[in-house]
C-alpha positions as YAML, in Angstrom:
chain: A
units: angstrom
residues:
- id: 1
  name: UNK
  ca: [30.14, 16.86, 6.69]
- id: 2
  name: UNK
  ca: [27.93, 19.58, 5.43]
- id: 3
  name: UNK
  ca: [25.20, 17.24, 2.79]
- id: 4
  name: UNK
  ca: [25.59, 19.21, -0.78]
- id: 5
  name: UNK
  ca: [22.30, 19.81, -2.17]
- id: 6
  name: UNK
  ca: [21.63, 17.66, -5.81]
- id: 7
  name: UNK
  ca: [21.79, 20.16, -8.78]
- id: 8
  name: UNK
  ca: [20.72, 18.74, -11.93]
- id: 9
  name: UNK
  ca: [21.62, 20.05, -15.17]
- id: 10
  name: UNK
  ca: [19.60, 22.98, -17.01]
- id: 11
  name: UNK
  ca: [16.50, 21.02, -19.32]
- id: 12
  name: UNK
  ca: [14.40, 22.10, -21.94]
- id: 13
  name: UNK
  ca: [10.76, 22.08, -21.40]
- id: 14
  name: UNK
  ca: [10.98, 18.96, -23.96]
- id: 15
  name: UNK
  ca: [13.70, 17.16, -21.85]
- id: 16
  name: UNK
  ca: [11.72, 17.39, -18.79]
- id: 17
  name: UNK
  ca: [8.78, 16.16, -20.02]
- id: 18
  name: UNK
  ca: [10.83, 13.11, -21.52]
- id: 19
  name: UNK
  ca: [12.04, 12.89, -17.76]
- id: 20
  name: UNK
  ca: [9.14, 12.59, -16.61]
- id: 21
  name: UNK
  ca: [7.85, 10.30, -18.99]
- id: 22
  name: UNK
  ca: [10.64, 7.64, -17.75]
- id: 23
  name: UNK
  ca: [10.37, 8.64, -14.24]
- id: 24
  name: UNK
  ca: [6.11, 7.53, -14.60]
- id: 25
  name: UNK
  ca: [7.11, 4.45, -16.63]
- id: 26
  name: UNK
  ca: [9.15, 3.55, -13.21]
- id: 27
  name: UNK
  ca: [5.82, 4.15, -11.32]
- id: 28
  name: UNK
  ca: [4.29, 2.24, -13.56]
- id: 29
  name: UNK
  ca: [5.52, -0.81, -13.89]
- id: 30
  name: UNK
  ca: [6.74, -1.21, -9.97]
- id: 31
  name: UNK
  ca: [3.51, -1.08, -9.11]
- id: 32
  name: UNK
  ca: [2.24, -3.42, -12.14]
- id: 33
  name: UNK
  ca: [4.17, -6.03, -10.35]
- id: 34
  name: UNK
  ca: [2.64, -5.90, -7.09]
- id: 35
  name: UNK
  ca: [-0.94, -5.73, -9.14]
- id: 36
  name: UNK
  ca: [0.10, -8.42, -10.65]
- id: 37
  name: UNK
  ca: [-0.40, -11.34, -8.23]
- id: 38
  name: UNK
  ca: [-1.61, -8.60, -4.68]
- id: 39
  name: UNK
  ca: [-5.41, -8.63, -5.43]
- id: 40
  name: UNK
  ca: [-6.11, -12.18, -6.20]
- id: 41
  name: UNK
  ca: [-3.11, -13.75, -4.22]
- id: 42
  name: UNK
  ca: [-6.00, -15.34, -1.66]
- id: 43
  name: UNK
  ca: [-7.74, -17.02, -4.85]
- id: 44
  name: UNK
  ca: [-4.43, -19.34, -5.75]
- id: 45
  name: UNK
  ca: [-3.86, -20.23, -2.30]
- id: 46
  name: UNK
  ca: [-7.24, -21.19, -2.00]
- id: 47
  name: UNK
  ca: [-6.99, -23.26, -4.55]
- id: 48
  name: UNK
  ca: [-3.70, -24.58, -3.00]
- id: 49
  name: UNK
  ca: [-5.84, -25.35, -0.23]
- id: 50
  name: UNK
  ca: [-4.13, -23.55, 2.03]
- id: 51
  name: UNK
  ca: [-6.04, -22.81, 5.06]
- id: 52
  name: UNK
  ca: [-7.21, -19.34, 6.16]
- id: 53
  name: UNK
  ca: [-4.79, -18.27, 8.49]
- id: 54
  name: UNK
  ca: [-1.64, -18.89, 5.96]
- id: 55
  name: UNK
  ca: [-3.54, -16.59, 4.04]
- id: 56
  name: UNK
  ca: [-3.25, -14.01, 6.27]
- id: 57
  name: UNK
  ca: [0.26, -14.67, 7.47]
- id: 58
  name: UNK
  ca: [1.04, -14.44, 3.51]
- id: 59
  name: UNK
  ca: [-0.56, -10.83, 3.21]
- id: 60
  name: UNK
  ca: [1.33, -10.00, 6.42]
- id: 61
  name: UNK
  ca: [4.49, -10.36, 4.18]
- id: 62
  name: UNK
  ca: [4.24, -6.82, 2.85]
- id: 63
  name: UNK
  ca: [3.99, -5.12, 6.35]
- id: 64
  name: UNK
  ca: [7.01, -7.08, 7.45]
- id: 65
  name: UNK
  ca: [8.37, -5.99, 4.49]
- id: 66
  name: UNK
  ca: [7.18, -1.97, 4.96]
- id: 67
  name: UNK
  ca: [8.72, -2.53, 8.69]
- id: 68
  name: UNK
  ca: [12.62, -3.99, 7.54]
- id: 69
  name: UNK
  ca: [13.59, -2.43, 4.17]
- id: 70
  name: UNK
  ca: [13.94, 1.38, 5.42]
- id: 71
  name: UNK
  ca: [16.85, -0.64, 7.01]
- id: 72
  name: UNK
  ca: [18.00, -1.81, 3.29]
- id: 73
  name: UNK
  ca: [17.46, 1.69, 2.23]
- id: 74
  name: UNK
  ca: [18.60, 3.92, 5.29]
- id: 75
  name: UNK
  ca: [22.20, 1.95, 5.22]
- id: 76
  name: UNK
  ca: [22.66, 0.91, 2.24]
- id: 77
  name: UNK
  ca: [21.03, 2.62, -0.97]
- id: 78
  name: UNK
  ca: [21.19, 5.89, 0.67]
- id: 79
  name: UNK
  ca: [24.92, 5.90, 1.52]
- id: 80
  name: UNK
  ca: [27.07, 3.76, -1.07]
- id: 81
  name: UNK
  ca: [25.02, 2.63, -4.32]
- id: 82
  name: UNK
  ca: [23.09, 5.07, -7.34]
- id: 83
  name: UNK
  ca: [19.26, 4.91, -6.36]
- id: 84
  name: UNK
  ca: [18.62, 3.50, -10.21]
- id: 85
  name: UNK
  ca: [20.83, 0.49, -9.99]
- id: 86
  name: UNK
  ca: [20.09, -0.66, -6.78]
- id: 87
  name: UNK
  ca: [16.75, -0.52, -7.75]
- id: 88
  name: UNK
  ca: [17.54, -2.13, -10.72]
- id: 89
  name: UNK
  ca: [19.40, -5.07, -8.79]
- id: 90
  name: UNK
  ca: [16.57, -4.98, -6.67]
- id: 91
  name: UNK
  ca: [13.94, -6.17, -9.69]
- id: 92
  name: UNK
  ca: [16.21, -8.73, -11.21]
- id: 93
  name: UNK
  ca: [16.80, -10.53, -7.65]
- id: 94
  name: UNK
  ca: [12.84, -9.90, -6.96]
- id: 95
  name: UNK
  ca: [11.93, -11.57, -10.58]
- id: 96
  name: UNK
  ca: [13.96, -14.40, -10.23]
- id: 97
  name: UNK
  ca: [12.53, -14.89, -6.38]
- id: 98
  name: UNK
  ca: [8.73, -14.92, -8.15]
- id: 99
  name: UNK
  ca: [9.55, -17.28, -10.90]
- id: 100
  name: UNK
  ca: [10.51, -19.82, -7.68]
- id: 101
  name: UNK
  ca: [7.59, -18.37, -5.85]
- id: 102
  name: UNK
  ca: [5.18, -19.52, -8.71]
- id: 103
  name: UNK
  ca: [6.84, -23.07, -8.79]
- id: 104
  name: UNK
  ca: [5.72, -24.10, -4.87]
- id: 105
  name: UNK
  ca: [2.81, -25.19, -3.64]
- id: 106
  name: UNK
  ca: [4.27, -26.26, 0.20]
- id: 107
  name: UNK
  ca: [2.89, -23.04, 2.32]
- id: 108
  name: UNK
  ca: [6.69, -23.74, 4.85]
- id: 109
  name: UNK
  ca: [8.83, -23.11, 1.62]
- id: 110
  name: UNK
  ca: [5.92, -20.57, -0.30]
- id: 111
  name: UNK
  ca: [5.88, -18.48, 3.22]
- id: 112
  name: UNK
  ca: [9.40, -17.54, 3.74]
- id: 113
  name: UNK
  ca: [10.17, -17.51, 0.05]
- id: 114
  name: UNK
  ca: [7.41, -14.47, -0.36]
- id: 115
  name: UNK
  ca: [8.75, -12.58, 2.52]
- id: 116
  name: UNK
  ca: [11.96, -12.68, 1.47]
- id: 117
  name: UNK
  ca: [10.71, -11.17, -1.87]
- id: 118
  name: UNK
  ca: [8.75, -8.64, -0.26]
- id: 119
  name: UNK
  ca: [11.81, -7.08, 1.72]
- id: 120
  name: UNK
  ca: [13.58, -6.55, -2.06]
- id: 121
  name: UNK
  ca: [9.84, -4.89, -3.46]
- id: 122
  name: UNK
  ca: [8.99, -2.94, -0.24]
- id: 123
  name: UNK
  ca: [12.60, -1.11, -0.73]
- id: 124
  name: UNK
  ca: [11.58, -0.27, -3.83]
- id: 125
  name: UNK
  ca: [8.83, 2.38, -2.47]
- id: 126
  name: UNK
  ca: [11.94, 4.29, -1.15]
- id: 127
  name: UNK
  ca: [13.46, 4.30, -4.07]
- id: 128
  name: UNK
  ca: [10.78, 5.10, -6.09]
- id: 129
  name: UNK
  ca: [10.64, 8.43, -3.94]
- id: 130
  name: UNK
  ca: [14.48, 9.22, -4.34]
- id: 131
  name: UNK
  ca: [14.74, 9.13, -7.87]
- id: 132
  name: UNK
  ca: [11.14, 10.58, -8.70]
- id: 133
  name: UNK
  ca: [12.15, 13.65, -6.38]
- id: 134
  name: UNK
  ca: [15.54, 13.98, -7.71]
- id: 135
  name: UNK
  ca: [14.92, 14.59, -10.96]
- id: 136
  name: UNK
  ca: [11.04, 16.34, -10.71]
- id: 137
  name: UNK
  ca: [9.59, 19.22, -9.05]
- id: 138
  name: UNK
  ca: [7.44, 18.88, -6.00]
- id: 139
  name: UNK
  ca: [4.27, 19.88, -8.10]
- id: 140
  name: UNK
  ca: [4.74, 17.35, -10.64]
- id: 141
  name: UNK
  ca: [5.69, 14.65, -7.87]
- id: 142
  name: UNK
  ca: [1.56, 13.58, -7.31]
- id: 143
  name: UNK
  ca: [1.77, 13.82, -11.15]
- id: 144
  name: UNK
  ca: [3.81, 11.40, -11.75]
- id: 145
  name: UNK
  ca: [2.77, 9.35, -9.18]
- id: 146
  name: UNK
  ca: [-0.70, 8.81, -10.78]
- id: 147
  name: UNK
  ca: [0.99, 6.23, -12.91]
- id: 148
  name: UNK
  ca: [1.16, 3.90, -9.49]
- id: 149
  name: UNK
  ca: [-2.58, 3.77, -10.17]
- id: 150
  name: UNK
  ca: [-2.55, 3.10, -13.80]
- id: 151
  name: UNK
  ca: [-0.55, 0.38, -13.17]
- id: 152
  name: UNK
  ca: [-2.18, -1.36, -10.74]
- id: 153
  name: UNK
  ca: [-5.38, -0.79, -12.48]
- id: 154
  name: UNK
  ca: [-4.25, -2.64, -15.64]
- id: 155
  name: UNK
  ca: [-2.30, -5.59, -14.22]
- id: 156
  name: UNK
  ca: [-5.62, -6.06, -12.82]
- id: 157
  name: UNK
  ca: [-7.36, -6.27, -15.78]
- id: 158
  name: UNK
  ca: [-4.20, -8.43, -17.54]
- id: 159
  name: UNK
  ca: [-4.82, -11.17, -14.70]
- id: 160
  name: UNK
  ca: [-8.74, -11.64, -15.35]
- id: 161
  name: UNK
  ca: [-8.31, -11.43, -18.93]
- id: 162
  name: UNK
  ca: [-5.23, -14.21, -19.47]
- id: 163
  name: UNK
  ca: [-6.98, -16.21, -16.77]
- id: 164
  name: UNK
  ca: [-4.42, -16.16, -14.30]
- id: 165
  name: UNK
  ca: [-6.49, -15.23, -11.55]
- id: 166
  name: UNK
  ca: [-6.61, -18.84, -9.77]
- id: 167
  name: UNK
  ca: [-3.03, -20.25, -10.61]
- id: 168
  name: UNK
  ca: [1.03, -19.15, -10.39]
- id: 169
  name: UNK
  ca: [0.21, -17.17, -13.73]
- id: 170
  name: UNK
  ca: [0.03, -14.07, -11.81]
- id: 171
  name: UNK
  ca: [3.68, -14.90, -10.25]
- id: 172
  name: UNK
  ca: [5.05, -15.48, -13.61]
- id: 173
  name: UNK
  ca: [3.49, -12.44, -15.40]
- id: 174
  name: UNK
  ca: [5.34, -10.44, -12.32]
- id: 175
  name: UNK
  ca: [8.77, -12.47, -12.77]
- id: 176
  name: UNK
  ca: [8.66, -11.45, -16.14]
- id: 177
  name: UNK
  ca: [7.99, -7.33, -15.76]
- id: 178
  name: UNK
  ca: [10.01, -7.68, -12.92]
- id: 179
  name: UNK
  ca: [13.03, -8.77, -15.04]
- id: 180
  name: UNK
  ca: [12.00, -5.81, -17.14]
- id: 181
  name: UNK
  ca: [12.09, -3.75, -15.04]
- id: 182
  name: UNK
  ca: [15.38, -4.53, -13.14]
- id: 183
  name: UNK
  ca: [16.95, -3.75, -16.47]
- id: 184
  name: UNK
  ca: [14.74, -0.72, -17.48]
- id: 185
  name: UNK
  ca: [15.57, 0.83, -14.20]
- id: 186
  name: UNK
  ca: [19.44, 0.25, -14.95]
- id: 187
  name: UNK
  ca: [19.04, 2.89, -17.54]
- id: 188
  name: UNK
  ca: [17.09, 5.80, -15.19]
- id: 189
  name: UNK
  ca: [18.40, 8.99, -14.93]
- id: 190
  name: UNK
  ca: [21.67, 8.85, -12.58]
- id: 191
  name: UNK
  ca: [20.36, 9.37, -8.87]
- id: 192
  name: UNK
  ca: [24.10, 9.27, -6.74]
- id: 193
  name: UNK
  ca: [23.99, 8.16, -2.70]
- id: 194
  name: UNK
  ca: [23.95, 10.75, -0.51]
- id: 195
  name: UNK
  ca: [27.35, 9.86, 0.92]
- id: 196
  name: UNK
  ca: [28.05, 9.07, 4.42]
- id: 197
  name: UNK
  ca: [25.73, 11.61, 6.72]
- id: 198
  name: UNK
  ca: [26.62, 9.90, 10.38]
- id: 199
  name: UNK
  ca: [25.98, 7.42, 12.29]
- id: 200
  name: UNK
  ca: [22.68, 5.34, 11.42]
- id: 201
  name: UNK
  ca: [20.49, 3.82, 14.45]
- id: 202
  name: UNK
  ca: [16.81, 2.28, 14.19]
- id: 203
  name: UNK
  ca: [15.46, 4.82, 16.00]
- id: 204
  name: UNK
  ca: [16.48, 7.41, 13.42]
- id: 205
  name: UNK
  ca: [15.22, 4.73, 10.54]
- id: 206
  name: UNK
  ca: [11.74, 3.70, 11.92]
- id: 207
  name: UNK
  ca: [11.02, 7.30, 12.70]
- id: 208
  name: UNK
  ca: [11.38, 7.13, 16.89]
- id: 209
  name: UNK
  ca: [12.89, 10.38, 17.00]
- id: 210
  name: UNK
  ca: [9.01, 11.29, 16.47]
- id: 211
  name: UNK
  ca: [7.72, 9.73, 19.63]
- id: 212
  name: UNK
  ca: [8.13, 12.53, 21.52]
- id: 213
  name: UNK
  ca: [5.21, 14.16, 19.80]
- id: 214
  name: UNK
  ca: [2.59, 11.87, 21.59]
- id: 215
  name: UNK
  ca: [3.16, 14.50, 24.21]
- id: 216
  name: UNK
  ca: [0.35, 15.80, 22.52]
- id: 217
  name: UNK
  ca: [-2.90, 14.02, 22.97]
- id: 218
  name: UNK
  ca: [-4.79, 14.31, 19.69]
- id: 219
  name: UNK
  ca: [-1.46, 13.52, 17.77]
- id: 220
  name: UNK
  ca: [-1.55, 10.15, 20.01]
- id: 221
  name: UNK
  ca: [-4.60, 9.43, 19.37]
- id: 222
  name: UNK
  ca: [-3.98, 9.85, 15.82]
- id: 223
  name: UNK
  ca: [-1.69, 7.60, 15.56]
- id: 224
  name: UNK
  ca: [-3.30, 5.02, 17.87]
- id: 225
  name: UNK
  ca: [-6.39, 5.21, 15.52]
- id: 226
  name: UNK
  ca: [-4.48, 5.05, 12.61]
- id: 227
  name: UNK
  ca: [-2.53, 1.54, 13.66]
- id: 228
  name: UNK
  ca: [-6.32, 0.45, 14.88]
- id: 229
  name: UNK
  ca: [-7.84, 1.52, 11.38]
- id: 230
  name: UNK
  ca: [-4.97, -1.06, 9.57]
- id: 231
  name: UNK
  ca: [-6.53, -3.86, 11.30]
- id: 232
  name: UNK
  ca: [-9.69, -4.15, 9.85]
- id: 233
  name: UNK
  ca: [-8.49, -2.77, 6.24]
- id: 234
  name: UNK
  ca: [-6.54, -5.19, 5.93]
- id: 235
  name: UNK
  ca: [-9.43, -7.68, 5.74]
- id: 236
  name: UNK
  ca: [-10.31, -6.22, 2.26]
- id: 237
  name: UNK
  ca: [-7.14, -6.68, 0.74]
- id: 238
  name: UNK
  ca: [-6.82, -10.02, 2.38]
- id: 239
  name: UNK
  ca: [-10.56, -11.66, 1.61]
- id: 240
  name: UNK
  ca: [-12.44, -9.66, -1.14]
- id: 241
  name: UNK
  ca: [-10.62, -11.44, -4.28]
- id: 242
  name: UNK
  ca: [-11.80, -15.09, -1.89]
- id: 243
  name: UNK
  ca: [-15.18, -13.74, -1.73]
- id: 244
  name: UNK
  ca: [-16.33, -12.40, -5.49]
- id: 245
  name: UNK
  ca: [-14.19, -15.71, -6.95]
- id: 246
  name: UNK
  ca: [-16.61, -17.56, -4.43]
- id: 247
  name: UNK
  ca: [-19.37, -15.63, -5.39]
- id: 248
  name: UNK
  ca: [-19.18, -16.42, -9.23]
- id: 249
  name: UNK
  ca: [-17.65, -13.21, -9.99]
- id: 250
  name: UNK
  ca: [-16.56, -12.94, -13.32]
- id: 251
  name: UNK
  ca: [-12.82, -10.94, -13.86]
- id: 252
  name: UNK
  ca: [-12.34, -10.51, -10.54]
- id: 253
  name: UNK
  ca: [-8.92, -8.25, -10.76]
- id: 254
  name: UNK
  ca: [-10.67, -6.40, -13.57]
- id: 255
  name: UNK
  ca: [-13.58, -5.76, -10.93]
- id: 256
  name: UNK
  ca: [-11.06, -4.63, -7.51]
- id: 257
  name: UNK
  ca: [-9.17, -2.55, -10.30]
- id: 258
  name: UNK
  ca: [-11.97, -0.42, -9.93]
- id: 259
  name: UNK
  ca: [-10.71, 0.74, -6.81]
- id: 260
  name: UNK
  ca: [-7.86, 2.40, -8.16]
- id: 261
  name: UNK
  ca: [-10.04, 4.19, -10.00]
- id: 262
  name: UNK
  ca: [-11.66, 5.65, -7.43]
- id: 263
  name: UNK
  ca: [-8.89, 6.82, -5.57]
- id: 264
  name: UNK
  ca: [-7.84, 9.04, -8.02]
- id: 265
  name: UNK
  ca: [-11.00, 10.39, -8.35]
- id: 266
  name: UNK
  ca: [-11.20, 11.25, -4.75]
- id: 267
  name: UNK
  ca: [-7.61, 12.34, -4.94]
- id: 268
  name: UNK
  ca: [-8.46, 15.19, -6.95]
- id: 269
  name: UNK
  ca: [-11.41, 16.09, -4.36]
- id: 270
  name: UNK
  ca: [-9.36, 15.75, -1.70]
- id: 271
  name: UNK
  ca: [-7.81, 19.52, -1.95]
- id: 272
  name: UNK
  ca: [-11.50, 20.42, -2.17]
- id: 273
  name: UNK
  ca: [-12.47, 19.05, 0.43]
- id: 274
  name: UNK
  ca: [-10.21, 19.48, 2.76]
- id: 275
  name: UNK
  ca: [-10.44, 23.41, 3.66]
- id: 276
  name: UNK
  ca: [-14.24, 23.08, 3.99]
- id: 277
  name: UNK
  ca: [-14.30, 19.93, 5.84]
- id: 278
  name: UNK
  ca: [-11.17, 19.96, 7.66]
- id: 279
  name: UNK
  ca: [-8.44, 17.62, 9.34]
- id: 280
  name: UNK
  ca: [-11.50, 15.67, 11.26]
- id: 281
  name: UNK
  ca: [-14.07, 15.48, 9.75]
- id: 282
  name: UNK
  ca: [-12.19, 13.58, 6.14]
- id: 283
  name: UNK
  ca: [-10.71, 11.10, 8.36]
- id: 284
  name: UNK
  ca: [-13.70, 10.39, 10.71]
- id: 285
  name: UNK
  ca: [-15.40, 10.02, 6.78]
- id: 286
  name: UNK
  ca: [-12.74, 7.77, 6.32]
- id: 287
  name: UNK
  ca: [-13.32, 5.34, 8.89]
- id: 288
  name: UNK
  ca: [-16.72, 5.55, 8.31]
- id: 289
  name: UNK
  ca: [-16.09, 3.96, 4.84]
- id: 290
  name: UNK
  ca: [-14.64, 1.48, 5.78]
- id: 291
  name: UNK
  ca: [-17.43, 0.31, 7.85]
- id: 292
  name: UNK
  ca: [-19.41, 1.03, 5.08]
- id: 293
  name: UNK
  ca: [-18.33, -0.96, 2.51]
- id: 294
  name: UNK
  ca: [-17.76, -4.00, 4.61]
- id: 295
  name: UNK
  ca: [-21.34, -3.86, 5.12]
- id: 296
  name: UNK
  ca: [-21.86, -3.79, 1.04]
- id: 297
  name: UNK
  ca: [-20.16, -7.04, 1.27]
- id: 298
  name: UNK
  ca: [-22.31, -8.47, 3.53]
- id: 299
  name: UNK
  ca: [-25.42, -7.27, 2.03]
- id: 300
  name: UNK
  ca: [-24.78, -8.35, -1.23]
- id: 301
  name: UNK
  ca: [-23.65, -12.18, 0.24]
- id: 302
  name: UNK
  ca: [-26.98, -12.19, 1.82]
- id: 303
  name: UNK
  ca: [-28.96, -10.63, -1.74]
- id: 304
  name: UNK
  ca: [-26.48, -11.19, -4.69]
- id: 305
  name: UNK
  ca: [-29.19, -9.06, -6.60]
- id: 306
  name: UNK
  ca: [-28.18, -5.93, -4.69]
- id: 307
  name: UNK
  ca: [-25.12, -5.79, -7.43]
- id: 308
  name: UNK
  ca: [-25.29, -1.55, -6.30]
- id: 309
  name: UNK
  ca: [-23.45, -2.79, -2.76]
- id: 310
  name: UNK
  ca: [-21.25, -4.82, -4.55]
- id: 311
  name: UNK
  ca: [-19.91, -1.91, -6.55]
- id: 312
  name: UNK
  ca: [-20.68, 0.64, -4.06]
- id: 313
  name: UNK
  ca: [-18.01, -1.22, -2.18]
- id: 314
  name: UNK
  ca: [-15.38, -1.35, -4.45]
- id: 315
  name: UNK
  ca: [-16.01, 2.05, -5.63]
- id: 316
  name: UNK
  ca: [-15.42, 3.27, -1.75]
- id: 317
  name: UNK
  ca: [-11.52, 2.55, -2.40]
- id: 318
  name: UNK
  ca: [-10.84, 6.10, -2.92]
- id: 319
  name: UNK
  ca: [-12.74, 7.38, 0.53]
- id: 320
  name: UNK
  ca: [-11.01, 4.51, 2.70]
- id: 321
  name: UNK
  ca: [-7.49, 5.02, 1.15]
- id: 322
  name: UNK
  ca: [-6.94, 8.12, 0.12]
- id: 323
  name: UNK
  ca: [-9.00, 9.30, 3.56]
- id: 324
  name: UNK
  ca: [-7.03, 7.30, 5.72]
- id: 325
  name: UNK
  ca: [-3.61, 7.42, 4.11]
- id: 326
  name: UNK
  ca: [-2.79, 10.26, 2.45]
- id: 327
  name: UNK
  ca: [-4.96, 12.68, 4.18]
- id: 328
  name: UNK
  ca: [-2.80, 11.00, 7.05]
- id: 329
  name: UNK
  ca: [0.43, 11.91, 5.66]
- id: 330
  name: UNK
  ca: [-0.69, 15.15, 4.99]
- id: 331
  name: UNK
  ca: [-1.49, 15.64, 9.13]
- id: 332
  name: UNK
  ca: [1.33, 14.20, 10.21]
- id: 333
  name: UNK
  ca: [3.43, 16.28, 7.62]
- id: 334
  name: UNK
  ca: [2.18, 19.55, 8.97]
- id: 335
  name: UNK
  ca: [2.10, 18.50, 12.53]
- id: 336
  name: UNK
  ca: [5.57, 17.61, 12.58]
- id: 337
  name: UNK
  ca: [7.39, 20.61, 11.01]
- id: 338
  name: UNK
  ca: [10.34, 20.40, 9.68]
- id: 339
  name: UNK
  ca: [13.11, 19.04, 12.37]
- id: 340
  name: UNK
  ca: [10.71, 16.01, 12.72]
- id: 341
  name: UNK
  ca: [8.90, 15.65, 9.28]
- id: 342
  name: UNK
  ca: [10.87, 12.86, 8.05]
- id: 343
  name: UNK
  ca: [10.95, 11.15, 11.18]
- id: 344
  name: UNK
  ca: [7.42, 11.34, 11.47]
- id: 345
  name: UNK
  ca: [6.75, 9.89, 8.60]
- id: 346
  name: UNK
  ca: [8.24, 7.52, 9.12]
- id: 347
  name: UNK
  ca: [6.63, 6.22, 12.12]
- id: 348
  name: UNK
  ca: [3.14, 6.85, 10.45]
- id: 349
  name: UNK
  ca: [4.22, 4.30, 8.00]
- id: 350
  name: UNK
  ca: [5.74, 1.74, 10.95]
- id: 351
  name: UNK
  ca: [2.38, 2.23, 12.40]
- id: 352
  name: UNK
  ca: [0.02, 1.92, 9.35]
- id: 353
  name: UNK
  ca: [1.66, -0.30, 6.68]
- id: 354
  name: UNK
  ca: [3.72, -1.93, 9.23]
- id: 355
  name: UNK
  ca: [2.40, -2.74, 12.39]
- id: 356
  name: UNK
  ca: [-0.96, -1.78, 11.66]
- id: 357
  name: UNK
  ca: [-1.21, -4.02, 8.98]
- id: 358
  name: UNK
  ca: [1.03, -7.18, 9.76]
- id: 359
  name: UNK
  ca: [-1.30, -7.69, 12.98]
- id: 360
  name: UNK
  ca: [-4.88, -6.81, 10.46]
- id: 361
  name: UNK
  ca: [-3.52, -9.17, 7.69]
- id: 362
  name: UNK
  ca: [-2.71, -12.16, 10.78]
- id: 363
  name: UNK
  ca: [-5.84, -11.47, 12.53]
- id: 364
  name: UNK
  ca: [-7.85, -11.60, 8.89]
- id: 365
  name: UNK
  ca: [-6.53, -14.68, 8.49]
- id: 366
  name: UNK
  ca: [-7.44, -16.44, 11.54]
- id: 367
  name: UNK
  ca: [-11.45, -15.01, 11.30]
- id: 368
  name: UNK
  ca: [-11.23, -16.63, 7.65]
- id: 369
  name: UNK
  ca: [-10.59, -19.63, 9.13]
- id: 370
  name: UNK
  ca: [-12.93, -19.48, 11.99]
- id: 371
  name: UNK
  ca: [-15.76, -18.77, 9.64]
- id: 372
  name: UNK
  ca: [-14.71, -21.57, 6.98]
- id: 373
  name: UNK
  ca: [-16.96, -24.58, 6.83]
- id: 374
  name: UNK
  ca: [-16.24, -28.18, 6.18]
- id: 375
  name: UNK
  ca: [-16.81, -28.03, 2.30]
- id: 376
  name: UNK
  ca: [-14.47, -25.64, 2.08]
- id: 377
  name: UNK
  ca: [-17.00, -22.39, 1.61]
- id: 378
  name: UNK
  ca: [-16.99, -19.74, 4.08]
- id: 379
  name: UNK
  ca: [-19.64, -17.75, 5.80]
- id: 380
  name: UNK
  ca: [-18.62, -14.26, 4.25]
- id: 381
  name: UNK
  ca: [-20.88, -12.38, 6.02]
- id: 382
  name: UNK
  ca: [-19.60, -13.41, 9.40]
- id: 383
  name: UNK
  ca: [-16.61, -12.27, 7.83]
- id: 384
  name: UNK
  ca: [-17.19, -9.04, 6.92]
- id: 385
  name: UNK
  ca: [-19.31, -7.62, 9.95]
- id: 386
  name: UNK
  ca: [-16.05, -7.99, 11.95]
- id: 387
  name: UNK
  ca: [-13.88, -5.96, 10.45]
- id: 388
  name: UNK
  ca: [-17.46, -3.44, 10.08]
- id: 389
  name: UNK
  ca: [-17.54, -4.01, 13.85]
- id: 390
  name: UNK
  ca: [-14.13, -2.79, 14.22]
- id: 391
  name: UNK
  ca: [-14.45, 0.57, 11.92]
- id: 392
  name: UNK
  ca: [-17.52, 1.46, 13.44]
- id: 393
  name: UNK
  ca: [-16.29, 1.51, 17.23]
- id: 394
  name: UNK
  ca: [-13.19, 3.79, 15.99]
- id: 395
  name: UNK
  ca: [-15.13, 6.06, 14.67]
- id: 396
  name: UNK
  ca: [-16.70, 7.77, 18.11]
- id: 397
  name: UNK
  ca: [-13.69, 6.74, 20.12]
- id: 398
  name: UNK
  ca: [-11.62, 9.44, 17.39]
- id: 399
  name: UNK
  ca: [-14.34, 11.99, 17.11]
- id: 400
  name: UNK
  ca: [-14.55, 12.04, 21.59]
- id: 401
  name: UNK
  ca: [-10.67, 11.94, 21.65]
- id: 402
  name: UNK
  ca: [-9.23, 13.85, 18.84]
- id: 403
  name: UNK
  ca: [-8.88, 17.84, 18.59]
- id: 404
  name: UNK
  ca: [-8.42, 19.57, 15.37]
- id: 405
  name: UNK
  ca: [-5.90, 22.87, 15.56]
- id: 406
  name: UNK
  ca: [-6.39, 25.69, 12.97]
- id: 407
  name: UNK
  ca: [-2.99, 25.50, 12.64]
- id: 408
  name: UNK
  ca: [-3.28, 21.07, 12.06]
- id: 409
  name: UNK
  ca: [-5.19, 21.99, 8.61]
- id: 410
  name: UNK
  ca: [-2.98, 21.63, 5.87]
- id: 411
  name: UNK
  ca: [-3.43, 24.60, 3.31]
- id: 412
  name: UNK
  ca: [-4.79, 22.81, 0.30]
...
């Protein structure tokens, strides 16, 4: 049976503005919850005396969620339940899980509980996109999604200002907001399920149909390098909070939120730079930015008076993230074409947010443990130079093997 396109009732400009505002609030709250605990998780787990390897595994839970949650959305959400109700149910369940997690100090209980939570949370990403795209124009979508950065920034500052950076209070606050988000989601514009669309397969959900694109050498190089660059970049998410806290930098969450401020700025620059630099140069700049960022952190560790190195490393986040992830998604979208677009984007997510981030989080934990001194402090210079070297190695490999074709460049 052919799927009928979703038709929405005509809206006045005032009604559309109100709908967009409601959608933006949804996005804001969703990402606020994540930012409550993700940036400073290593600080809290360090206070609990978890090992570096355990901290790395804890950060890898979001990658597990990114790999598994598409099944939840593809098999359940799209077929049987309105998206806004499933989103609400997931956040209500997540609120209970977050509260439970806030009470746990044993890794053997904390870790599996966090895995279950991230499965519910990461599934919400797809629902957020579905709800927004169903009730907003394509042009309005990126504007509404800037609320994600706003939510991340505000949460980071709230965590810092309320003294929750090194204690379970981060999960308690996330639980409270998740409870409110669960209730609020039930009031969002109705987004009906798509109904039965034929048999579901793992290959379809994970985008494995797009593996045929690997016949093109440049696309294969792009995907492999995208996976590999996610390994060093995981070090940033795993260790930056603990690094700043150990060096007695005040308001860690607030400082790290500067990265999201720069993310908005570089996102606005991307349409201007793309027609002038092209896909290849922008991706190379993104890889190089990761190496420079880690070099800045290592230099700041050796020279704490070099505050410019600290803030430079934090403010490079926009280039690091946008020039790799956003540019990567744009390239995949253009290269795959209409028939394989959805599968290719799914495959890109599996390679980056799934496999790449999981391997990277695990490895960052192992490296962090290896550079932990007997008294519990860390050799931060050693920790940061490992991912810096990985990023430096990838740049010439990508330059030598990737060939950009004129048709590959997304139009600005």
